N, C-alpha and C positions, 0 to 999 in steps of 0.2 A: 768277190770270191775269196775266202778266207784260205782255203789250202788248195793251191792249184796243182794240177796234175793228177793223173791216173794212180800213180804210186801211192800219194798221200790220201786217197779215198780209200785204197785197198788197206793201208795201215789203220784208218779209221773204223772201217768194217771190221777189221779182225780184232780191235780193242771192244767194240760194241758187243761182237759175238761171245768173246771171252766174258765180258761183264754180264751177259745174259745167262751164261752158262753158271755163272756163280750166284745170280739172284736168289734162287730158290734157298741157298744156304744162308745169304745174308739177310734177307728179308724178316725172318723170325729173331734174328739177332738185333735187327734195328728196332723193332717192336719191344723187344724185352729191354734194350738199353734205354729207350724212350721212357718207359714205364719206371725203371730204376732211378733215372734222373729227375724225373718228376715227382718221385715220393709215392707211387702207386702201390698201395700194399698188395700183396699176393698171398692168401693164406694158405697156399700150398709150399710157399718158399721157407726154407729152414735158414735161420740167420746165425753165424757164428762171427761174435765179436772179439776182437783181440783182447779187449779189456778182461772179458770172462776167463780168458787163459792166462791172465796174469800181468798183461802189457801196461806199463807205467808210462803215461804221456806227459812226463815232465822234462824231456829233453837232456836228461843225465843218466837214467838207468838204461842199460842195453837190453834190448828186446828181442834179439834174434830168436831165441829158443821158444818165445812166446808165441812169435809170428809162425815159425815153423810147425808147432803144435797146431795151432789154428788151421793151417793150411791142410794138414794130415787129416783132420776132422772133415774139413770141405770136400777133400777129394775122395774121402770115402764115404760121402753121403750119396746114396743113388738117386735121389729125386732133385727137385729144384733148389739152388742153394746160394746163398750169399755171404761173402767174406766181408766184413765190415772193419774199417779203421776209422775210428771216428776222429772228431776235432782234438787237438792237441799236439804236442812235439814228440815223436817217437824215435830214439837213437837205435839204429840198427846196423849190424854187420852184413856181411854178405849172405843174401837170401836166395834160395833156389825152390821155386814152386815147381814141382816135377809132376808130370803125368806119366801115363795115363790115368784118367780118374774114372771112378765109378759111374759118374753123373750121366743120365739120359739126356739133359739138357744144358745149355752153356752155363758155365760158372761166372757168376757176377763178383768181381772184386771192387768194392766201393772205398776209394781213398779219399777222405774229407779232411784228414790233418796233415801234418808235415813230416816226412819222414827225413832223419837227417843220417847222413853216412857215417859210421862210426870209423875212426881211424886206428891204426895198429895200437897205439898206446890205451886206446879205451876197450880193449878186449884182450882176454885171456889168451885166445887162441885165434890168431888173425891170420889166414892164409896169404902168404905173402905175393903168390903167384896168382891170385885171382884175377880174372878177365872181367867179372861182372859184379856189380853190386846187387841188383835187383834182377832176377831172372825167371822168365816163364818158359818151361822146357816141355815138350811133348805134351801138347794139350789141344783137343779138339773141341772148339765151341768155348769162347773166352770173351768176356766184356769187361773191361777196366775203365772205370769212369770215377767221378766224384768230385772235381774241383780242388783236389790236393795238390800238394807240391813235393817233388822229390828232391832234396837239397844236398849235392854230392860233396858239398864243402871242399871243393878241389884247390883251392888257393894255395894251401899249404904244401901241395904235392906237384903242383904245375912246374915249379922250377926243375924238378927231377923228371919230367916227362921223357919217355923214350921215344926216339924216332921211330914211326911205324914200320920203316924200311930196315931197322936193324933188331927189332925184338917185339915181344908183345908190349901192347900200350897199357897205359892204366885203366882201371875199372868202368866199365860203361854203366851209366845211370840205370838204364832200363833195357834189358835184352829179351826180345821174343825169339826162340829158336825152336824149330819143328813145331811152331802153332799154325793151326788152320782154323778158319772161320772165326775171326775175331774182330771186336772193335775197341778201339782206345781212343777215349773222348774226354775232353775238359780236364787235362792235366797240366801241371807246369814242372819243367825240368829246369834246374838253376845250378850253376857252377859244378858240373860233373868233374870228377878226376881225368876221365877219358872222353869218350863220345857220350853225347845224350842218350839216344835211343839207337838201338841196333835191331835189325830184322833180318834173320839168317835161316834160310831153309824154310821158309813159311809159305803159305799158300791161303790166299783170299784173306787179306788182313787190312782193315780201314783205320787210318789214324786222321782225327779231325780234331778242330777247336783246341790245339795245343799250343802252349806257349813254352819257349825255349829259349833260355837266356844264359849268356855268360859273356865276360867282358872280351873286347875285340882282341887282346894280347894273349888269351888263354890258349895254349897250346894243344892241338889235335883235338879239340872239343867239337867234332862234327854234329851237326844237328840229328838228323836222321840218316843212318847208314844202312843201305840195303845190299845184301848179296844172296845168290842162289835162292831166290824168291819169286813167286809167281803171283800176279794179281794182287798188288798193293796199290792203295788209294790213299793219298795224302790230299786233306783239303782244309782250308780256312784256319790256317795256323801261322804264327808268328815265330821267326827264328832270328836271334841275333847272338851271334857266338864268334868264335876265333878261327875256325876253320870252314869247311864246305858246310852251307846251310842244309843241302841234301846231297848224298853222295850214292852213286848208283855204280856198283862194280860187278864182277864176273856173277853170270847166272841170273841178272835181273831182267825179268822178262814181264810184259803187260803192266806197265807201272804208269799211273796216272798222278800227276802233281797239279793241283789247281788252286787258285786263290791263295798262295804263300806269298808273305811279305819276307824278305831277306835282307839283313844288314843291320849291323855289320857282318861281315864274314867273308868267304871266299867263293860264293855264289852257289849255283845249281850245277852239279858235276856229273858227268858219266865218267867213270874211271878213278883212279887210274887203272888201265888195263893192261895185259901183257906182264903180270907180274909173277903169276902162279904156274905151276905145272898143270896140264889138262883143263886149263881155263875155260869156264863155260861162256858162252856167247851172251850179248846184251841185245836184246831186240824188243821192240813195240813200246817205246817210251813216249808219253805225251806230257810236255809242260805247257800250262796254259794258264792265262789270266793271273800272272804273278806279277810283283814289283820286288825290284831290287834297288838298294839304295846305299851308297858309300861302300860298296863291296869291291874287293880285290878283282874279281871276274863277275861276269854276268851269266850266261849259259855256255857251258865248257865241255868239252870232249878230250880227254887226255890219255894218252897211251905211253907205255915206256919202252926204251931202247936199252940195249945191253946184251952181255954174252949170252943169256939164256933166249932172247929173242922168241918169246912164246907167239903162237899163232892162235888168233880167235877173232870174233867178229862183232861189230857193233852196227846194227841195221835198222831200219824202220823208226826213225827217231823225228820227232816233230817238237819244235819250240815256237810258240804261238802266242800272239796278243799279250806281250810282255813290256813292261815299263822298266826303264834303266835310268836311274837318277844319280848322276855323278858315279858312274862305274869305270872303274880302270880299263877293263877289257872286255866290253859288252859281249862280243860273240867271238869265241876262240876254239878252234880245233888245234891241238897241240900233240903231235905224234913225236916229239922229242922233249917230253917232260922232264926226263932226267939225264938230258943230254950233257954229261960231264965227265971227265977222266975216262976211265976204260969203258964207261958206257957209251961212247961215240963210236965204237967199233961196228956193232951191228944195227941196221935199222929196225925200227919196230915192224913187226910182222902182222899187227892187229889190222883188220880190213874195215874201213870205215865206209858204209854207203846209205844211200837213200836217206839223206838227213834233210830237213826242211826248218828253215828259219822264217817265220812269216808274222808280218804286223808287229814289227820290234821298233820301238820308239824311245826317246829321251835323250841323255847326254852322257858323254865320255869323257873322263879325264886324261884319256891317253891318244896321241895323235893317229894311232893305228887302232880304228875302231872295230875294225873286222880283220881277224886273223885267221888264215886257213894253212897251216903248216902241216902237210902230210908226210907219209913214208915215201922214201924214194923207192923202197922195195916193192911196197903194196900201195898204190897212189889211191887217194879217196875217190870215190865214185858217186856220181848224182847227188850233188850238193845244190839245194834250192834256195834262193833268196828271193822274197817277195816282200815288198814294203818294207824297206829297211829305212828309219828315218832317224838318224843320230847326229846331235850336234857336239861338236868339240868344244869344251868349256875349260881347257887346261890353259897353260901359259901361251901367248902367241907365239906361232911359227910362221916364218917368212913363207909366203905362197902356198900356204895350206888351205885346202877347200873348206867351208863351214863344217862339213861333216867329217873332217879328217880324212884319213886314206883306209885303204884296204891293202893286205900282203898275203899273196897265196903262193904256195909251192907245191909241186906234185900233186895237183888235183886234176883229175879226169873226169869232165862233165860237170862244169859249173853253170847253173841256169839262173836266169834273173827275170824279174817281172816287177811292174809296179815302180815305186819310188825306190831310188837307190842312192842313199846318202849315209856313208860316203860312197864315192863312184865303185861301181864293180871293177874287180880284178880282171885283167885282160892277159 
């Protein structure tokens, strides 16, 4: 029995129902994306190539104006339309592809070449406070495909990266905001200045067959960062980066993460939560059939404590069929994420409930393989562990069981079934 308990069944049914509701919108997108990826010509489709608008694929000339002019023509075309970025190296500054557009069918953006993020010294007018490098905004019906690469050229600015708790971060490679009914497929994101991919205020968006790469020591380079979005599906994706492979913060609902490989990085995380005023809840997240290797964390839920002590909830969460290879903290709930200095005063008020860890196996480099550190003010409720099989592979520790140990605090309702290695908390 892969998911024990009636609560888990209810979670699965809720996600299935949500997926069925979206199927009518997604299926035409899938068919169109398949045709575009396989070079199936459509005589009704108008094609706008950035070269026609004067873009130069030499990696030296800056092409922002040419790309924006191409998008303007695409957005104003009322029928089927495709924007093509062919093979080559295109240097571009910040781009905002804005809707709403006149198209009655989804816009296709085909990226075959490599886009290079321009730096301030390569532009006459570089907005220093830019949050995103390439942004799609307010678009209903979008397909971004092609096998191309977005190279953020971030190494030169990483030493100046701002802590996300202190101010705005560096530009996100690819941002989707207020986008609905979208597919993003077969793209690579490398070396962003900030995050790789952002999904904000979106509905019904599918990301798969992506390659997301940055060095292990690159700061704040989250792979896919989701907030205030519903029905997001991520599948068959490789992520190797310097921060969370996937991060789901406030307002992330009905999220599916499947067949993702993560590492190096900080794992697959929900949170941190408890940071913003009027923070929206997180619910209905399923992470399944994933592999994490040499990461700082495996699957993690993290909430903040501090003077504001914002109340929100994270519930109906499933982490299932996951392999851990030399992971430092394979399973962790941390409601004292920023517990230092003045932030020790108030406990987290984020309520965590109905969480399932099922069929998780592999190796831990930490003696404490399972950590459940809940809030003293709002204890965790209904945390389920089923078939946990982790071996400790770090330095020998006297009298330590083969699976290491578990550490739990302020948790109400811990439920166990099947194999429990490390031994369950008592």
